[in-house]
C-alpha positions, 0 to 999 in steps of 0.5 A: 500499501503506497503512503500516500493512500494510508495519508489520505484515508487517515491511516497514517499520521502526517508527521509520520508520513512525512518521516517515510517519504524520501526526499534528496534520495540516491540509488542503492549501491552494489558491491562485493566483500571478499570470502577470504575462507572459500577458494578462488575468494568469491564476492558476497553481495552487499547492497547498500541502500543508505539514503535509498528511496525505501531507507526511511520506511525500512528503518521504521519497518525494522523499529516495528517489527523488531519489537516481535522478536521477543515472541519468536522462542527459536530468535538468537540474536548473538552466539553469546545468547545461544551459548547462554541459551544452551547453558540454561535450558539443556545439558550438553554432554561432555563429549558433545561438539558444538557447531554452527552451520552456514545457510545458503540462500536463507532469505530467498526461501522465505515465504513472504506471504506468509511472513507478512501475514504472521508479522501482521497477526502478532502486531493485532495481538 
């Protein structure tokens, strides 16, 4: 839904509408960071969206959606929080080796419509 429509229908306060409306934007920049731990040192693509047309809206959504993370039982924000969770809730045998895995293409496999439905449901609660 376009921000203009929300403003016209009275769903979005004027100051918020002005806060997320792009002004003096610039194009996003695509660059690559080398994966120096891999053979041939391939590049990890990175898109810098600083000051891009969607950056203000993205920041607002990030602030809203981050508040929902406390309701996601599987969310771990760092290695330290993972270790703390394991220590508090699980008994790890002495001969156990704890390891992490690299996920390939995680975000491209997230169902967008279902994700939006879940977020809206949580916001309504």
